[in-house]
N, C-alpha and C positions, 0 to 999 in steps of 0.2 A: 690213751688215758681212759679211765673210768671215773664216774662221779656219782654222788648221791645228791639229795636236794640242797645240801648246804655247803658241800666241800668237794673240790676236785682232787683227784688222786692219780698219780702214775704208779702202776703196780708192776714191779720188776719180778718176773717169774724166774726164780733161782733154779727151780726144777719143776717137774709136774706136780710136786707135793709141797712146795714152799715158795712163799713170795715175800718181797720186801716192799712196803708201801711208802710212797713219798707224797706228802702234801704239796700241791702245786699252786703257785700264784698266777702263772700265765704260761701259755704256749707261745713261744717266741717265733719258732719256725717249724714248719712241717712240710716235708716233700718226699718224693720217691725218685730214686735214681734207677739205672738199669740193674743195679746190684742189691739195693737194700732200701728200707724205709729210714728216713732221717727225721729226728725231732730234736729241737733245742727248747728246753723248759727252764722256767724260773721256779725253783723249789723253795719251800719254806726253811728247810734245815741246811741244805748244802749249796744254796745259791744256784747259779746257772748250771745246767747239766746237758751233756750230749747223750742222746739215746739212739742206738742203731738197731733196727729190727726188734724194737721193743725191749732192748737190754741196755742197762746203764753202762756207759763207757767211761765217763769222766765227769767230775763235778768241780765247781769253782772252789769249794772249801778244802778239798783234800787231793786235788789232782797232783799237787807237788810231791805227795808221797809216792804215787805211782811213777811219775816221770823221773824223779831223782833216783828211785830204786832201779828203774829200767836202764837208765843211761850211765850213771857215774861208776858203778862197779865195773862195767865193761870197759869204759874209757880209761879208768885208772889201771885196769889189768894189762893194757898195752903200754909199752914204755914211751911211745911218742906218736900218738894217733894223729894222722894228718888227713887221710882220705877215708870218708865215712859214707856208708850206704844205709839208708833208712827205708824199710819196707812198711808202707802204710804211714801212720803218724799224722792223720788228717787234721787234728787240732793245732798242730804246729808246736806243741809244748815239748815234744821229743827233740826237735831241731833246736828249740830255744835252749834246752839244757846242754846239748852238744856244743853249741856256740860259746858256752862259758869256758871252754878249753882253748886257750890261745894257740895251742899247737895245731889246731884244725885249719886246714887250707881249703878243703872242698867237702861239701855235703851234698850228696845226691839223694833226694827223697823221691821215691816212686810209689804213687798211690793210684790204684785202679779207678777210684771213684772221685772224679773231679767235682761233682756236686757236693760231696761231703766237705772237701777242702774249701770250696767257695763259700759254703754256709758258715764254716768255722772262721774263715778270714773276716767275714762281715760281723758275725754275732759273738765270737769268742776271742776278742782282742786281749783279754786277760791271760789267755793261754799262750798265744804265739808271740805277743809283745813285739811285733814287727819282724820276727825271725824270717819270714818268707821274703822280705826285702833285702836281707843281708847279701852282699855281693858274693859271699862264699857259697851260697845256697843255690842249687839247681833243682828245679821241680819238674817231674815228668808224670803224665797221666797215662799209665799203661800197665800191663801185667808184669809185675816184678820178676816173677819166675822166668817168663819168656825173655825179659831183658837180660837177666843173669845168664841164661843159656846162650845168648848171642854175643855177649861182651867177653873180652879177655882181661879186663881191668881187674887189678887186685885192690882189695880194700883192707884197711887196718882194723876197722870195727864195723860190723853189720848189726844193726838194731832192728828187731822185728816188732813193730807196734801195730798189731792187727787184732781183729775180733776173734772170738772163739770159732772153732770149726763146726758150723751148723750146715746141714744139708742144703744145697742150692745157694749157700752164701758164698762170698768171694774169697774165703780164706782157707778152705779145707785142704787144698793142695800145697799149702805153705807150712804144713806140719808133718810132712812125710819124710821117710828115710831118703828117698830120691832127692828131695829138695835140700835136705841137710848135706848130702854128698856134694851137691852143687855149691852150697855155701862154703864148705871147707876148701873147695877148689878155687874159690874167688877170694880167699883170705891171704893176706901177706904172711910172712914167716911167723910173726907173733900174734897173728890175727885172733880176734875174739868176737863172739856173737852173744847177744842177749835177747830174750823173748819172755813174754808172759806165758805161764803154763797152767792157767786155770786155778780154781779154788783148792785150798788145802783143808776145807771143812771135811770131817770124817765121813759123811755119807756120800761124798761126791769126788772120790779120788782117782777115778779112772783116767781122766785127762792128765792130771799131774803125773801119774805113774807112766802112762803111755808116752807122753812127750819126753820125759827124762830117759826112759829106757830106749827110745828111738834115738835120741841124741847120743847116748852111750854106745850105740851100735855104730856110730860114725866118728865121734870126736874122742881124742885121747883123754881130755879133761872135761868133766861135766860137773858143775856145782849148782844144785838147786838151792833156792832160798825163798823166804816168805816174808810178807808184811801184812799188817792189818789195814784193810781198806774199808773204812766205815760206810761210805756211800754205796759200796757193793753189798753190804750186809753180810759179808763172809771174809775170812782171811784169804790172802791171794798169793799164788806162787809165781816165781820167775825162775829162769834157768840161765846160767852163764856157761858157755862152752868155748873152749880155747884150744889152740894148737900147741901152746907152749907153757903158759903161766897159770898156776892154780890160785884163784883169788883167796882161798882160805889160808894161804901161806903168809898173808900180811897180818901184822899185829895191829891193834887199834891205833897205836902211836904212829906206825908207818902210814896208815890210811890218813890220819889227821895231817901228817906232814905232806903227803901227796896232795891232799885237798888244798892246803895253804899254798903250795908251790904251783899247782896246775889248774886251779879252778878260780875263775873270777867271781867276786861277790860272795855273799854268805848263803849257804844252803840252809834250808829249813828242816830237813829230815835226816839226811845222810851224813854220818861222821864215823869215826873209828869204832865207837861202842855200838852204834847201829849196825855197822858192817859185821862185827863179831856176832851180834845177836841174830841177825837175819839169816846168816849161814849156819847157825847152830840149830839144826832141825830137831824137833821133838822125836821121841822114840817111835811113835806110831807112823810118822812119815818115813823114817829110816827103814822101818819094817816093810812099809808099803813098796818101797823100791826094790825089795828083795823077793817080791812075789813073782809068780809066773810072768814071763815077758809078754808084753803086748806091743809089738813093733808096728808103727803106723806106716803103711805103704800106699803108693798111688792107687793100687787095685784093692787095698784094704784100708780105706780111710776111717777116721774116727769122727763120728757126729755126736754132738752134745745135745742136751735138752733144749727145746725151743718153747 
């Protein structure tokens, strides 16, 4: 955080040339793990916020947009998701949304950073809402890629809720072609994955393009989509990749029917019209995906601005 004489600020560096400032009431938690710096802040506009390595990850006011967008399109893209794997997801909100699907029998959440999860358990109860204590949830603190390399278990849906690939951060090897090949081998017949794919702001499209093009190198069906994330200061991309079903084949009425039949409680963001809108990419993004391929590989990782 930085400050002047009268006011405290958290400055989120969106790139070397652009920032988003948040007025801060209090620093709730500050710590450092073996992998990253952890801060939990009370902001004036967005309520409580999780910040990792100086970058906004989640805010109390709009986290539901991110987590509903990340989870429900993938879950509804599978006809009967029972066994779910979560990579990351430290706040617990991703698991919270998964558990709203009564078909779910088991959720394995693997996060490399136990300190993040412990801080979120204590300071972000609005996010997890007790999801970590659900008997269907299993939590492991280890390298998700190593775990998937060693297990033969098949999963119906794999949801990747991790930070962006910055050098020396914990996530950069979870965005590569080799990792996506591992994921497709660990999916069941109608298996689906979802992940965040960085911003869709016009100056900063390299991550969006590279992630989507790398997925297309591995999966038969890849459907990128975007939402507005006010606390991030930028529009944000996700990608859904599937072995069988194209999420853009569903009409708004079909999505609304599936929500009514398959999700407990009322959603605040996602419905049939939202589904149609978020998968309807504007022309500049469709053109971006047609540019020269940038495939992310273990020996050619992609690092973003820090």
